[in-house]
C-alpha positions in Angstrom: -11.2 -8.9 45.2 -10.0 -12.4 44.7 -12.1 -12.7 41.5 -10.9 -9.4 40.2 -7.3 -10.5 40.8 -7.9 -13.7 39.0 -9.4 -11.9 36.0 -6.5 -9.6 35.9 -4.1 -12.6 36.0 -6.0 -14.2 33.2 -5.7 -11.1 31.0 -2.0 -11.0 31.6 -1.6 -14.7 30.9 -3.6 -14.3 27.6 -1.4 -11.3 26.7 1.7 -13.5 27.1 0.2 -16.1 24.8 -0.6 -13.5 22.2 3.0 -12.1 22.1 3.9 -9.4 19.6 4.7 -10.9 16.2 7.4 -9.1 14.2 6.7 -8.4 10.5 8.2 -6.0 7.9 6.5 -3.7 5.4 8.7 -2.8 2.4 7.8 0.5 0.8 8.2 1.3 -2.9 9.8 4.7 -2.3 11.4 6.8 0.4 9.4 8.1 3.4 6.7 10.6 2.5 3.0 11.2 3.0 2.3 8.6 0.3 2.7 6.0 3.1 1.1 8.0 6.0 -1.6 5.4 6.7 1.0 2.8 7.7 2.9 5.4 9.9 -0.3 6.2 11.7 -1.2 2.5 12.2 2.2 2.1 13.9 2.3 5.3 15.9 -1.3 5.2 17.1 -0.9 1.6 18.2 -3.2 -0.1 15.7 -0.6 -2.7 14.8 0.3 -3.3 18.5 -3.4 -3.7 19.4 -3.6 -6.7 17.1 -0.3 -8.2 18.3 2.0 -7.0 15.6 5.4 -5.3 15.9 5.8 -3.7 12.4 9.0 -2.4 10.9 8.4 0.0 8.0 11.4 0.0 5.5 11.8 2.7 2.8 12.9 1.6 -0.6 16.6 1.3 -1.6 16.6 3.5 -4.7 19.6 1.7 -6.1 17.5 -1.4 -6.5 15.0 -0.9 -9.3 13.0 -4.0 -8.5 10.4 -3.0 -6.0 9.2 -6.5 -5.4 12.5 -8.3 -4.6 12.4 -7.8 -0.8 9.0 -9.6 -0.5 9.8 -12.2 -3.1 13.1 -13.1 -1.3 11.4 -13.3 2.1 13.1 -10.2 3.6 9.7 -8.6 4.1 6.3 -10.1 4.7 4.4 -7.3 3.1 5.1 -4.7 0.5 3.7 -1.7 -1.4 3.9 -2.1 -5.2 2.5 -0.8 -8.5 -0.1 -2.4 -10.8 2.7 -4.3 -12.5 2.3 -6.8 -9.6 -0.2 -8.6 -11.8 2.4 -9.1 -14.5 4.8 -10.4 -11.8 2.1 -12.9 -10.7 1.6 -14.1 -14.3 5.4 -14.5 -14.5 5.4 -16.9 -11.6 5.8 -14.7 -8.5 3.2 -15.9 -5.9 2.1 -12.4 -4.9 -1.4 -11.7 -3.4 -2.9 -8.2 -3.9 -4.5 -7.1 -0.7 -5.6 -3.5 -1.1 -4.8 -0.7 -3.6 -4.4 2.4 -1.5 -4.5 4.6 -4.6 -7.5 4.0 -6.8 -5.9 5.8 -9.8 -2.4 6.1 -11.2 -0.4 9.1 -9.8 1.9 9.1 -12.8 1.5 11.9 -15.4 3.3 13.7 -18.2 4.4 17.2 -17.3 4.7 19.7 -20.0 5.6 23.4 -19.9 2.8 25.9 -19.7 3.9 27.3 -23.1 3.8 23.8 -24.8 1.5 23.0 -27.6 0.7 19.6 -25.9 -2.8 19.7 -24.5 -4.0 16.1 -25.3 -2.2 12.7 -25.6 -2.6 12.9 -29.4 -0.4 16.0 -29.4 2.7 13.9 -28.5 3.4 13.0 -32.2 7.1 13.8 -32.9 7.7 15.0 -29.4 10.7 14.4 -27.1 9.9 12.5 -23.9 11.7 11.2 -20.9 12.4 7.5 -20.5 9.4 5.7 -19.0 9.5 2.7 -16.8 7.4 0.0 -18.4 7.1 -1.7 -15.0 5.5 1.0 -12.8 4.1 3.5 -15.3 3.1 1.5 -18.3 -0.2 3.5 -18.4 1.6 6.6 -19.7 2.6 4.9 -22.9 -0.7 3.1 -23.2 -2.5 6.5 -23.0 -0.5 7.8 -26.0 -0.9 4.6 -28.0 -4.7 4.7 -27.5 -4.7 8.2 -28.8 -3.1 7.1 -32.0 0.5 8.0 -31.3 3.2 5.6 -32.5 5.3 5.6 -29.3 8.2 3.8 -31.1 8.8 6.9 -33.2 9.1 9.2 -30.2 12.5 10.6 -29.3 13.4 9.2 -25.8 15.8 11.0 -23.5 18.1 8.5 -21.8 20.5 10.9 -20.1 20.9 11.9 -16.5 18.8 14.5 -14.7 15.7 14.6 -16.9 14.3 17.4 -14.7 17.1 19.7 -15.8 16.8 18.6 -19.4 13.1 19.5 -19.2 13.8 22.9 -17.8 16.4 23.5 -20.5 13.8 22.6 -23.2 15.7 19.5 -24.3 12.5 17.6 -23.4 8.9 18.3 -24.4 7.3 16.0 -21.7 8.6 14.3 -18.6 7.2 11.4 -16.6 6.4 12.7 -13.1 4.7 11.6 -9.9 1.7 13.7 -9.3 2.8 15.2 -5.9 6.6 15.4 -6.3 8.1 17.0 -9.4 5.1 19.4 -10.0 5.6 20.7 -6.5 9.3 21.3 -7.0 8.6 23.2 -10.3 5.9 25.3 -8.7 8.3 26.2 -5.9 10.8 27.3 -8.5 8.2 29.4 -10.3 8.1 27.2 -13.4 4.6 27.0 -14.9 3.5 23.6 -16.2 0.5 21.4 -17.1 -0.1 17.7 -16.4 -1.4 15.1 -18.9 -2.7 12.3 -16.7 -4.0 8.8 -17.8 -7.0 8.9 -15.5 -8.5 11.8 -17.5 -8.3 9.8 -20.7 -9.8 6.5 -19.5 -6.7 4.7 -18.4 -7.8 3.6 -15.0 -5.3 1.5 -13.0 -4.6 0.8 -9.3 -1.4 2.1 -7.6 0.4 1.7 -4.3 -1.0 -1.8 -3.8 -0.5 -3.5 -0.4 0.5 -7.1 -1.1 1.9 -10.2 0.5 2.8 -13.7 -0.8 0.8 -16.9 -1.1 3.2 -18.6 1.3 2.6 -16.0 4.0 -1.2 -16.2 3.5 -1.1 -20.0 3.7 1.1 -20.3 6.8 -0.2 -17.2 8.7 -3.7 -16.2 7.5 -4.7 -14.5 10.7 -1.5 -12.4 10.7 -2.2 -11.3 7.2 -5.8 -10.3 8.1 -4.7 -8.5 11.3 -2.1 -6.5 9.3 -4.7 -5.8 6.6 -7.3 -4.5 9.0 -4.9 -2.5 11.1 -3.3 -0.9 8.0 -6.7 0.2 6.6 -7.6 1.6 10.1 -4.4 3.6 9.9 -5.3 5.0 6.5 -8.8 5.9 7.7 -7.2 7.7 10.7 -4.7 9.5 8.5 -7.5 10.7 6.1 -9.7 11.9 9.0 -6.7 13.6 10.8 -4.5 14.9 8.0 -2.7 17.6 9.9 -1.7 15.1 12.6 -0.7 12.5 9.9 1.4 15.1 8.1 3.1 16.2 11.3 3.9 12.5 12.3 5.3 11.9 8.8 7.5 15.0 8.9 8.8 14.5 12.4 9.3 10.8 12.6 9.8 9.6 9.0 10.6 12.4 6.6 12.4 15.2 8.4 14.1 16.1 5.1 10.7 17.3 3.8 8.9 20.5 5.0 5.4 20.4 6.4 4.3 22.5 3.4 5.7 20.0 0.9 4.0 17.0 2.7 0.7 19.0 3.0 0.8 19.6 -0.8 1.4 15.9 -1.3 -1.5 15.0 1.0 -3.9 17.4 -0.7 -3.0 16.0 -4.2 -3.3 12.3 -3.1 -6.5 12.4 -1.0 -8.9 12.1 -3.9 -6.8 9.2 -5.2 -6.9 7.4 -1.8 -10.6 7.9 -0.9 -12.6 9.0 -4.0 -16.3 9.8 -3.3 -17.6 6.7 -5.1 -15.1 4.1 -3.8 -14.3 2.7 -0.4 -10.8 2.6 0.9 -8.7 -0.2 -0.6 -11.5 -1.5 -2.8 -10.6 -3.9 -5.7 -12.7 -5.3 -8.5 -12.3 -8.1 -11.0 -13.3 -5.9 -14.0 -10.7 -3.3 -13.2 -8.0 -5.9 -12.8 -9.1 -7.2 -16.3 -8.5 -3.7 -17.7 -5.0 -3.7 -16.1 -4.3 -7.1 -17.5 -5.2 -5.8 -21.0 -2.9 -2.8 -20.4 0.0 -5.1 -19.7 -0.7 -7.3 -22.7 -1.9 -10.2 -20.5 -4.5 -12.5 -22.2 -7.7 -12.8 -20.3 -7.4 -16.6 -20.1 -4.0 -16.1 -18.3 -5.7 -13.7 -15.9 -8.5 -16.2 -15.2 -6.0 -18.8 -14.2 -4.5 -16.7 -11.4 -7.3 -14.4 -10.3 -8.6 -16.6 -7.5 -5.2 -16.8 -5.9 -4.1 -13.3 -6.7 -6.9 -11.2 -5.2 -6.9 -11.3 -1.4 -9.9 -12.9 0.4 -9.7 -13.8 4.1 -10.9 -17.2 5.1 -11.1 -17.8 8.8 -9.2 -21.0 9.7 -11.7 -23.0 11.8 -9.2 -25.4 13.2 -7.1 -22.5 14.6 -10.2 -20.9 16.1 -11.2 -24.1 17.8 -7.7 -24.5 19.3 -7.9 -21.0 20.9 -11.4 -22.0 22.3 -9.8 -25.1 23.9 -7.0 -23.0 25.4 -9.5 -20.6 26.8 -11.6 -23.4 28.3 -8.5 -25.0 29.9 -7.5 -21.6 31.5 -11.0 -21.1 32.9 -11.0 -24.7 34.2 -7.7 -24.3 36.0 -8.9 -21.0 37.6 -12.3 -22.4 38.6 -11.1 -25.5 40.4 -9.4 -23.6 43.3 -12.4 -21.3 43.6 -14.7 -24.3 43.8 -12.6 -26.0 46.4 -12.4 -22.9 48.5 -16.1 -22.4 48.4 -16.8 -26.0 49.4 -14.2 -25.7 52.2 -15.9 -22.5 53.5 -19.3 -24.2 53.6 -18.0 -27.1 55.7 -16.5 -24.7 58.2 -19.8 -22.8 58.4 -21.7 -26.0 59.0 
């Protein structure tokens, strides 16, 4: 009983040493199934199990720069688009940890009656304004099909969705699981022209941190990385539960049906049959560099510090071993003295 009590006390003491560390994850959009893996990591206790108290913050849609919160130190981790590589080239010390989407979810949406069936059909068409930061692949797809994008008529007005419905636009930039769902619900038939189908293969929804965070707290970064991927695996294996948690706790403004549609559309982007969750490769980042007009020599200069690789800090590991040895020693001395005292009485 005494030994059991001491072991329990040791566990409590170690628990106090490894107190919960508070960190913030900055999302790139408002709450929806797109970020369900992080919700599940938090709600199932995966972050807590590794000593992390995580705050998940939705994006402020009035601030177009999705990277500013992490760059300014307001969040330790963020979710961003493939333009993070260009940010790194331009001097932001970002570290790409894991792309949750293996392919870009951005597409062109055209009406079902449109004569646009292929990217080459965009010649002389009217398109919505495209962000060159988070969906550069849409314009690259057209350029590689021989379309001079500078000659296209670009709509810069408000409410492009309504303009598209009113036939003032031929093609509109959309997120795979959002605008198409809304149009389907309204009974408006459409087609999608997506970069992935035409060889434009880029990462999206990339989990990232900063070089400073990685240098000062490498184990925190690794624990967050592993717990986040565990959350995503759980979400993919338990999609109904993940949808329900998202709807009840994070996105009550969205229906279960809408979130289920989003989950169904994104699941093949998150865990395609031929790729493991969060996988990154140098060749694919080289293709992304080319897409953003980044010279390969520039990419080579930053690739080692840009792509996440955990290196266990040996000195930190040794210090924990010493602490553990000291705790065991402190506990063992009273036990040894009591044992010796008992033997003397017996004699």
